[in-house]
N, C-alpha and C positions, 0 to 999 in steps of 0.2 A: 479484628485487625488492630487492636490496641496494643501498645508497647511503650516502655519508658523512653526509649530513644527512637528517633524518627529520621529517616533519610529523606532529604528534600531534593526535589528536582524541579527547577523553575525555568527550564530552557525554552518554554513557549510563551513566556511573558506572564504566565499565571503561576500560582504555586500549587504543587501537588505533593502531598506528603504521604509517604508510605512507611509503615513500621519496619524497622530492622535493627537488630541489636548492635550496640557498640559504635554508633556514629551520631554526632550531633547535627550534622548536615550543614551545607553552605550553599548560599544562593549564588548563581552565576548568570552572566548575560547569555542570551541565546546566541548560538553560533550563526555564521552568515547564512545566506539563503540556499536554496536548493542546489545552485550551481557549485557550492562548496561541500555538498553532502557526500554520502557514501560512494556515489559513482566516481568521485575523485578523491576519496579518502586515502590517508596514509595506511596501507595495509599493515605495516610494521607496528604503527601506533595502535591499530585495532587489536592486533594479536597481543601486544603488551598489556592493554587494558583488560582483555579477556583473562589473561594469565593472572593479573593482580586481583580481578574480581573473583576468580576461582579460589584464590588464597584467602578470601574473606575481606578484601578491601572494598568497602561499600562506596567510598568516594569514586573508585575506579568504575564501578558499575554505573554510577550516575553519569560520569563522563562518557562512558561507552554509549549509554542511551542518548545523550546529547549528540554524539557523533552520528547516530543513525536516524535521529528524529526527522530531519527534512524529508528523507525518503519515505518514512512512515506517514507523514502528513500528506505527501503526494499520493501514496497508496490509498489512504482513507478518502481523500478528496475525489478520487476517481470512482469510488464505490459507494459513497454516501447517498442514500435514497433521496431523490429530489424533493419528496414531500417533507423531508425533515430539515432541509438546509436553513430554514428560518429559525429553527429551534435548536439545532445541533451543529456545532462547528467541528471540522476535522481535528482541531487541536484539543477539543474536549475528549474525543475518542482516544487520542494519543496519551493524554494525561491519565485516563482510565487504564489504558494498557500498561502504563508505567507501574501502577499499583500491582497489577498482575505479574509483571516481570520481576519485581522485587520478591514477591511471594513464591514464585515458581522457579527462580534461578537455581536454587539448590538442586531441584529435580533435573533441570537441564544438565547440570554438571555431572550427573550420574550416568548420562547416556552419551553415545558418540555417533548417533545416526544422523542427527540434524545439525548442520552448521549453525552458529549463533544467529546470523542474520536471517536465516530461513525460519528458525524458531521464533525470533522476534516478530517477524511478519505474521506468522501464524497466530501468535498470542494477540497481536493487534487486531487481526481479522476476527478473532473470537470476541474481543472487546467490542468491536463494531457491531457484530451480530447481536450481542447481548443488549447494547444500548439501543439499537434500532427496535428490538423486540419490546423493550420497556417503553419507549416513546410511542410506538404504535399501539400497545396495550392501553396506555393512558388516553390515547385518542380514539379508543374503540375501533381498532383496526378493521378495515373492510375485509369481508370474508375472502375475496379473491386474492388478498395479499398473504393469506395463511399458507397457500400452497406454493412452495419454492421449487419443487421438482427434485430430481435426483442430485443435482449439483447445488448443495445447500449452503456452501460458504458464500459470504457476501461477494458478489462479482460485479464487474463493470457493466453498466447498462449500455444498450445500443446508443442512447442519447448522449451519455457521458463520453463514450468513445468517439462519437461523431463530433462533439464539441471540441474534444482534444485534437482531432485531426484538423478541424476547421481552423483552429488557432494557428496552424502553420500556413494558412492562406494569407500571405502578406502582400502579394503584388496588387497594384491598383485594379487590374481586371478581376482578379480573384475576390478582392474586397467588395467590388460592385455586385458580384454574383454569389456572395456569401450564403444567402438563404437557399438559393438553388443548389449550390454545392453541398450544403448541409443536408438537404432533403435527399440528394443522390447518395451521399455517403451513409446516411442513416438507413435508407432502404437496403443498402448492401449489408450493413452490419446486422440488421434485423433478420437477415437470412442465415446468419451464423448461430450456432447454439451457444449457450452460456460459456462452456469451457473453451470453445474456439475464440470467442471474444476475449476471454480472460488470458489466454496464451498470447494474444496480440498485445494486450495491455502490459503484461509482464515483460515481454521481450522488447516491444517497440517503445512504449512510454516510460517504463521503469528500468530498462537496461539490464534485466536479469539475463544470465546465461541460460542456455537450453537446459543444462543440468539443474540449475537453481529453480527454474520454472517447473521442471518435472517434479522436483522434491516438494515444492509448495503445493502442487496439484495432486500429489500422490500417484503419479503415473510414471511409466518408464520413459527415459530420455528419448528413445526412438519414437515413442508415441507422441511426445511433446513436439519433436521436430516435424513429424508428419502433419500434426495439427496446425503448426505455425505456417508451414509452406502451403498447405491447403487453404488456410484462411487468407493468406496474402494473395494467392491466385484468384480467389473469389472476390477479393476487394479491389484487385488491380484496376479494373475498368473505371470504378468510381474514383479511385485515388489518383489516376492519371491526370485529372483536371487540377489536382492540388499541386502536383510536382511533376509536370511533364518531363523535365530534364532527367528525373531519376526513376521514372516509372519502370524502366527495364530492370531495376535492382530487385524487384519483387519476383522476378521469374526464376 
């Protein structure tokens, strides 16, 4: 991965350099927090940056990654194995993904099946899987962790999903019952399979459309929709305690 010129991306407060021809690189400040991320991004700006990056503008690719990085950090944070959180930060994974994005972007440009943001998430997911394997191998990973089942991409755990739901419990009564609510939601989430939990995370926590979630999971949109509705119906009794006023929305 060595090259005379290097493209720098430092949008997460650290420096990550990836080789790419013809650009000396510039450091920039990180963009604002998640609330200003891709869920509220300027789609016209996004498309302009993609077009410039396709034409070989390496600065545009760096700016494009900056635009998407808050959502990528959120994505990794929801799926990072709890045993690794003291050794691995979500931003470390996103920095690793940036190196892969620079190397693989020309290949993405040659296809038209995956939208850029879906491809970017898949690349980041692969970086997460690789980093988790390396860290677990270094720590002599337990045998039971070696088997991930048919759904092998890093997915949100029941505990991570429960914590994300409980974070919305803001009323005084809910706060006082937080652990009881967590246990109830966790038990419901553990009844879902990995893909159903993942579809809930993609749609509910990360704001993907049904079509985007389907593309990321490599399933048909109709199947993704059915899984989402089924998961919400199964979670509804536990989630009513978190938001009684909106419980009917899950039906």
